[in-house]
N, C-alpha and C positions, 0 to 999 in steps of 0.2 A: 559418524560425523555429527558435530554439533551445529546448531543454527544460532545465528545472532540476529538481533533486531536490525532491521533495514535502516541504514544511516540516512536515506533520502526522505523517509516518511516517519521515522522514529516509532515504528510499530503501528501507526494509524494508517493502514493501507487503503482504506476506502473512506470516501466522504460523500454525503448526500448534498447535492447542490439544488437549490430551488430555482425554478424557471421563472419565478415572478408572478405567477397567476394561480388560480384555483380551478379545479374541474367543476362539473355540474353538481357534484355532491358536496362541494365545499372543501375538498381535500387539497393540500398543497401539491402542485406538480413538481416532482423531483427527478433527477437523474443521479446515477451512482458513478463516481469517478474513482478509478483504481490507480495506485502508484505504478508508474511505468517501469520502475527498476525491479520491484519484487513481484509484479503482476498480481497485486492484491493479497499477498500472503502475510506481509508484515515482517518476514524474516529473510535473511540471506544466508547462504551456506558459509561456514567458517572458511577462512583462507587456509589452504594447505601450505605447509612449510616445505621449502626445498631443502635438499641436503646441505650440510655445512660447507662453507666455502673456505678455501685456504688463503 
């Protein structure tokens, strides 16, 4: 089975979002958000074709 790029996130399945502040060491505080459709993998399984219809 082949995998295809997720149409919802275009393969960019995770994003780092800043929370608008810095910690005590001066680093940006961030959280990671994952694509809900592909669960952070960036790919979706290829659709299986059904048998031919008459």
